LONUNU-297173 format. One record per residue (C-alpha): x, y, z. Coordinates in Angstrom, 2 decimals. Example, Ala and Ser with C-alpha at 12.3 -4.5 7.8 and 13.67 -1.06 7.14 Angstrom:
2
SITE       u       v       w
SITE   12.30   -4.50    7.80
SITE   13.67   -1.06    7.14
# end
This chain:
360
SITE       u       v       w
SITE -100.55  116.05 -211.94
SITE -101.83  112.59 -212.93
SITE -105.48  111.77 -213.60
SITE -106.94  110.05 -210.53
SITE -110.36  109.62 -212.14
SITE -111.63  109.62 -215.73
SITE -115.29  109.72 -216.77
SITE -116.30  109.47 -220.43
SITE -119.85  109.59 -221.78
SITE -121.12  109.19 -225.33
SITE -117.69  109.40 -226.95
SITE -117.47  107.28 -230.14
SITE -118.29  103.69 -229.09
SITE -117.84  104.43 -225.37
SITE -121.33  104.94 -223.94
SITE -120.13  105.33 -220.35
SITE -116.80  104.85 -218.63
SITE -115.70  105.66 -215.08
SITE -112.21  104.48 -214.12
SITE -109.55  105.33 -211.53
SITE -106.22  105.15 -213.39
SITE -102.86  104.41 -211.83
SITE -100.51  107.36 -211.43
SITE  -97.96  105.21 -213.31
SITE  -98.73  102.90 -216.24
SITE -102.23  102.15 -217.49
SITE -102.55   99.37 -220.06
SITE -105.56   99.19 -222.38
SITE -105.84   95.69 -223.83
SITE -108.32   94.74 -226.53
SITE -108.89   93.88 -230.17
SITE -108.79   96.45 -232.96
SITE -111.93   98.59 -232.92
SITE -112.73   97.78 -229.29
SITE -112.38  101.36 -228.06
SITE -108.78  101.55 -226.84
SITE -107.86  104.45 -229.10
SITE -111.17  106.16 -228.27
SITE -110.18  106.28 -224.60
SITE -106.82  107.83 -225.48
SITE -108.64  110.24 -227.81
SITE -110.96  111.25 -224.96
SITE -108.02  112.04 -222.66
SITE -106.46  114.05 -225.50
SITE -109.73  115.95 -225.91
SITE -109.68  116.76 -222.20
SITE -106.24  118.35 -222.56
SITE -106.53  119.95 -226.02
SITE -110.23  120.56 -226.58
SITE -110.09  118.60 -229.83
SITE -109.60  115.09 -231.14
SITE -106.31  113.93 -232.65
SITE -108.21  111.87 -235.24
SITE -111.02  114.11 -236.50
SITE -111.70  117.83 -236.62
SITE -115.45  117.18 -237.06
SITE -117.20  117.10 -233.68
SITE -120.15  115.10 -235.00
SITE -117.87  112.14 -235.73
SITE -116.72  111.72 -232.13
SITE -120.15  112.09 -230.49
SITE -121.81  108.71 -230.14
SITE -124.41  107.89 -232.79
SITE -127.89  109.31 -232.07
SITE -126.58  111.38 -229.13
SITE -126.53  115.17 -229.00
SITE -123.39  115.66 -226.93
SITE -120.38  114.07 -225.26
SITE -118.74  114.57 -221.87
SITE -115.20  113.95 -220.65
SITE -114.48  114.66 -217.00
SITE -111.26  114.16 -215.09
SITE -109.75  114.73 -211.67
SITE -106.10  115.62 -211.33
SITE -104.31  114.84 -208.05
SITE -101.06  116.45 -206.91
SITE  -98.50  115.14 -204.42
SITE -100.40  116.80 -201.54
SITE -103.53  114.84 -202.58
SITE -105.28  118.03 -203.71
SITE -107.76  117.25 -206.49
SITE -108.53  119.55 -209.39
SITE -111.67  118.70 -211.38
SITE -111.88  119.61 -215.05
SITE -114.24  118.69 -217.85
SITE -115.33  119.35 -221.40
SITE -118.75  119.06 -223.03
SITE -119.12  119.14 -226.84
SITE -122.46  119.34 -228.65
SITE -123.50  118.62 -232.23
SITE -124.42  122.28 -232.73
SITE -120.71  123.08 -232.46
SITE -120.74  124.60 -228.98
SITE -118.18  123.64 -226.35
SITE -118.22  124.16 -222.60
SITE -115.11  123.88 -220.47
SITE -115.09  123.66 -216.68
SITE -112.04  123.85 -214.43
SITE -112.38  123.58 -210.67
SITE -116.15  123.88 -211.05
SITE -115.99  127.18 -212.96
SITE -117.58  127.14 -216.41
SITE -116.71  129.38 -219.36
SITE -113.00  128.52 -219.27
SITE -110.89  128.73 -222.42
SITE -109.40  125.68 -224.14
SITE -105.92  127.10 -223.55
SITE -106.52  126.77 -219.80
SITE -107.12  123.03 -220.24
SITE -103.78  122.68 -221.99
SITE -102.01  124.51 -219.17
SITE -103.25  122.19 -216.43
SITE -103.12  118.95 -218.46
SITE  -99.95  118.80 -220.62
SITE -100.04  115.73 -222.87
SITE  -97.66  113.96 -225.21
SITE  -99.17  111.70 -227.88
SITE  -97.29  108.87 -229.62
SITE  -99.41  107.11 -232.24
SITE  -99.00  105.28 -235.59
SITE  -99.63  108.46 -237.61
SITE  -97.03  110.38 -235.60
SITE  -94.40  110.15 -238.35
SITE  -95.74  113.41 -239.77
SITE  -93.65  115.21 -237.14
SITE  -90.58  114.10 -239.09
SITE  -91.74  113.51 -242.66
SITE  -94.49  116.06 -243.38
SITE  -94.35  119.84 -243.74
SITE  -92.99  122.26 -241.14
SITE  -96.37  123.02 -239.51
SITE  -96.14  119.83 -237.42
SITE  -92.64  120.66 -236.19
SITE  -93.66  124.28 -235.59
SITE  -96.54  123.00 -233.44
SITE  -94.03  120.79 -231.58
SITE  -91.90  123.85 -230.75
SITE  -94.92  125.97 -229.83
SITE  -96.23  123.32 -227.42
SITE  -93.08  123.77 -225.39
SITE  -92.96  127.57 -225.65
SITE  -96.66  127.74 -224.64
SITE  -95.93  125.89 -221.40
SITE  -92.76  127.87 -220.63
SITE  -93.58  131.43 -221.72
SITE  -96.85  132.90 -220.27
SITE  -97.16  135.60 -222.96
SITE  -96.65  133.30 -225.93
SITE -100.26  132.27 -226.58
SITE -101.62  135.81 -226.73
SITE  -98.63  137.17 -228.66
SITE  -98.73  134.39 -231.27
SITE -102.46  135.01 -231.71
SITE -101.77  138.68 -232.44
SITE  -99.05  137.75 -234.95
SITE -101.44  135.46 -236.83
SITE -104.13  138.14 -236.92
SITE -101.67  140.77 -238.17
SITE -100.32  138.39 -240.80
SITE -103.85  137.66 -242.02
SITE -104.58  141.40 -242.18
SITE -101.33  142.01 -244.08
SITE -102.17  139.33 -246.64
SITE -105.54  140.99 -247.23
SITE -103.88  144.41 -247.69
SITE -101.37  142.97 -250.16
SITE -104.25  142.35 -252.56
SITE -105.43  145.98 -252.52
SITE -102.45  148.20 -251.58
SITE -101.11  150.52 -254.25
SITE  -97.89  151.28 -252.33
SITE  -95.94  149.95 -249.36
SITE  -96.94  153.02 -247.33
SITE -100.35  151.43 -246.74
SITE  -98.70  148.48 -244.94
SITE  -95.81  150.19 -243.13
SITE  -97.70  150.98 -239.91
SITE  -98.96  147.40 -239.52
SITE  -95.59  145.94 -240.50
SITE  -93.84  147.74 -237.65
SITE  -96.14  146.06 -235.12
SITE  -95.91  142.70 -236.90
SITE  -92.11  142.84 -236.99
SITE  -91.84  143.65 -233.28
SITE  -94.04  140.72 -232.28
SITE  -92.47  138.37 -234.84
SITE  -89.00  139.03 -233.43
SITE  -90.35  138.29 -229.94
SITE  -91.91  134.98 -231.05
SITE  -88.72  133.99 -232.84
SITE  -86.57  134.76 -229.80
SITE  -88.78  132.63 -227.52
SITE  -88.72  129.74 -230.01
SITE  -84.97  129.90 -230.51
SITE  -84.30  129.96 -226.76
SITE  -86.64  127.01 -226.24
SITE  -85.06  124.89 -228.98
SITE  -81.57  125.65 -227.63
SITE  -82.67  124.37 -224.21
SITE  -84.58  121.37 -225.60
SITE  -81.73  120.11 -227.78
SITE  -79.56  119.70 -224.65
SITE  -82.04  117.05 -223.52
SITE  -83.28  115.74 -226.88
SITE  -80.04  115.14 -228.80
SITE  -78.46  112.80 -226.19
SITE  -81.76  110.91 -225.80
SITE  -82.14  110.55 -229.59
SITE  -78.60  109.19 -229.81
SITE  -79.33  106.83 -226.94
SITE  -82.41  105.49 -228.76
SITE  -80.60  105.36 -232.12
SITE  -76.99  104.74 -231.14
SITE  -75.91  104.00 -234.70
SITE  -76.75  107.55 -235.85
SITE  -75.70  111.10 -235.06
SITE  -78.89  113.15 -234.55
SITE  -78.73  116.96 -234.68
SITE  -81.47  119.54 -234.03
SITE  -81.51  123.19 -235.10
SITE  -84.02  126.02 -235.42
SITE  -84.99  127.97 -238.54
SITE  -86.89  131.15 -237.66
SITE  -88.64  131.58 -241.02
SITE  -86.34  134.21 -242.51
SITE  -82.60  134.82 -242.91
SITE  -80.72  134.78 -239.62
SITE  -79.48  138.23 -238.63
SITE  -81.83  140.06 -241.01
SITE  -84.04  142.83 -239.64
SITE  -87.58  141.53 -240.15
SITE  -89.16  144.99 -240.58
SITE  -86.68  145.83 -243.34
SITE  -87.25  142.41 -244.91
SITE  -91.01  143.01 -245.08
SITE  -90.47  146.31 -246.88
SITE  -87.83  144.88 -249.21
SITE  -90.06  141.95 -250.21
SITE  -93.28  143.94 -250.58
SITE  -93.53  143.56 -254.35
SITE  -92.74  139.85 -254.25
SITE  -95.31  139.27 -251.47
SITE  -97.86  141.31 -253.39
SITE  -97.27  139.20 -256.48
SITE  -97.63  135.99 -254.44
SITE -100.66  137.29 -252.56
SITE  -99.25  136.36 -249.14
SITE  -96.30  137.05 -246.82
SITE  -93.58  134.64 -247.88
SITE  -91.20  134.94 -244.90
SITE  -91.91  135.13 -241.20
SITE  -92.55  133.21 -237.98
SITE  -95.36  131.33 -239.73
SITE  -92.61  129.63 -241.78
SITE  -90.45  128.57 -238.83
SITE  -89.21  124.99 -238.68
SITE  -87.34  122.51 -236.52
SITE  -84.52  121.03 -238.59
SITE  -83.75  117.43 -237.61
SITE  -80.84  115.70 -239.32
SITE  -79.47  112.18 -239.01
SITE  -75.80  111.93 -240.04
SITE  -76.35  115.29 -241.74
SITE  -79.19  113.90 -243.89
SITE  -82.98  114.51 -243.69
SITE  -84.46  111.77 -241.51
SITE  -86.92  110.41 -244.08
SITE  -84.05  109.65 -246.46
SITE  -82.19  107.36 -244.08
SITE  -84.41  105.92 -241.31
SITE  -86.76  102.91 -241.46
SITE  -90.32  103.17 -240.12
SITE  -89.27  101.56 -236.83
SITE  -86.37  103.99 -236.48
SITE  -88.63  106.94 -237.33
SITE  -91.06  105.89 -234.60
SITE  -88.22  105.53 -232.12
SITE  -86.98  109.03 -232.99
SITE  -90.50  110.46 -232.52
SITE  -90.69  108.68 -229.14
SITE  -87.33  110.16 -228.11
SITE  -88.41  113.68 -229.09
SITE  -91.74  113.42 -227.27
SITE  -90.19  111.99 -224.10
SITE  -87.40  114.60 -224.17
SITE  -89.93  117.38 -224.49
SITE  -91.85  116.04 -221.50
SITE  -88.64  115.70 -219.46
SITE  -87.65  119.27 -220.33
SITE  -91.07  120.57 -219.27
SITE  -90.75  118.85 -215.88
SITE  -87.24  120.20 -215.37
SITE  -88.29  123.75 -216.25
SITE  -91.74  124.00 -214.64
SITE  -92.05  120.93 -212.36
SITE  -95.17  119.97 -214.34
SITE  -95.47  116.29 -215.31
SITE  -96.68  115.30 -218.76
SITE  -99.20  112.54 -219.30
SITE  -98.09  110.23 -222.14
SITE -100.63  108.63 -224.48
SITE  -99.20  105.76 -226.55
SITE -101.48  104.21 -229.13
SITE -100.64  100.80 -230.62
SITE  -97.44  100.43 -228.62
SITE  -96.05   97.42 -230.47
SITE  -96.46   98.93 -233.95
SITE  -93.12   99.31 -235.78
SITE  -91.05   98.47 -232.66
SITE  -89.26   95.21 -231.91
SITE  -89.02   93.88 -228.34
SITE  -85.62   95.48 -227.70
SITE  -86.84   98.93 -228.75
SITE  -90.07   98.52 -226.78
SITE  -87.98   97.72 -223.70
SITE  -85.82  100.83 -224.22
SITE  -88.88  103.08 -224.51
SITE  -90.47  101.43 -221.47
SITE  -87.36  102.04 -219.35
SITE  -87.21  105.66 -220.44
SITE  -90.88  106.27 -219.57
SITE  -90.44  104.61 -216.18
SITE  -87.55  106.97 -215.46
SITE  -89.81  110.01 -216.01
SITE  -92.19  108.92 -213.23
SITE  -95.04  110.22 -215.40
SITE  -98.53  108.82 -215.89
SITE  -98.77  106.75 -219.08
SITE -101.75  105.33 -220.98
SITE -100.78  102.55 -223.40
SITE -102.99  100.66 -225.85
SITE -102.07   97.20 -227.10
SITE -103.78   94.17 -228.62
SITE -102.23   91.62 -226.25
SITE -100.65   91.61 -222.79
SITE  -97.45   90.06 -224.15
SITE  -96.76   93.20 -226.23
SITE  -96.57   95.39 -223.12
SITE  -94.68   92.94 -220.88
SITE  -91.61   95.20 -220.93
SITE  -93.61   98.03 -219.34
SITE  -95.26   96.19 -216.47
SITE  -94.38   97.50 -213.02
SITE  -95.78   97.62 -209.49
SITE  -97.36  101.04 -210.09
SITE  -99.58   99.97 -212.97
SITE -103.14   98.99 -213.82
SITE -104.57   96.97 -216.67
SITE -107.94   97.54 -218.33
SITE -109.73   95.21 -220.72
SITE -111.55   97.00 -223.54
SITE -114.32   95.34 -225.56
SITE -117.07   97.01 -227.61
SITE -116.60  100.32 -225.83
SITE -116.70   98.87 -222.33
SITE -113.61   99.41 -220.15
SITE -113.16   97.07 -217.20
SITE -110.23   96.89 -214.76
SITE -108.33   93.61 -214.69
SITE -107.44   92.40 -211.19
# end
């Protein structure tokens, strides 16, 4: 469901904002530091409960204010509106409301407002450690498998407990009971992830090749331990090694999405522009797969659209996003940079010093 209304209060340099976005493209035009990224950040907060730029709440609440508010209304094809909102305070407390009911969990926000973010720092999906790619996989599994969130939470708690026991246990017997439960849940998580990646690659690989026609892009899943090995037996076998390390070396917390270009790691062969295009392809493919599987539409947030992309690549991304029929928020310094994206179902907003005004 697209956002039909967005209200932001006391978020970074945005004192107050109340706009009615288009269900298609929404262009945010303004100079650097004007507040374009802050608006995208506020929408992200509404869907994730956190900022994509800072983990410190005090930095996103406007100076000399005690709290911030972000409120949105989602509208479906039958014109039914679902209100949702988030309030964050400097004391660290957070309140989430969905359909007027307070006390909702952040995970519920993510369920009703699936978002895909493409921004200048997004290269970490391809070039940094596996945690970013693991989060990419888990975003999809979360939206497709109802039990994933709770099960993955239990795995993380058991793994933390196991790491603590490794420091004090005198024999493996003290861990065996907990390892049986951990292994059962770990195998479940791994199965869900593997099934999801197998489905996603059917959409993602052709789109990646379409975006980067000069390369052969391949995607595979690594579960975090040797394929075919029984995880419970592996935990017992590696007890002494894990005890020496002080943590569990293998497991679902080490899973990764392996992305190769012509059989080579992407960072060794692609330019920055090509890396950004590959990230765009992966994000769009993931959104397309979600819609195909659940009929939910993603909202795409694209910060600094022109960065690293020439006009031909911008046009290709624009065409692909138009084909999804999804709601898109795009920030850019000038109108000319987003000319390829303009369509009948679009709105433009001018952003200056935290003030957002529609452009007729």
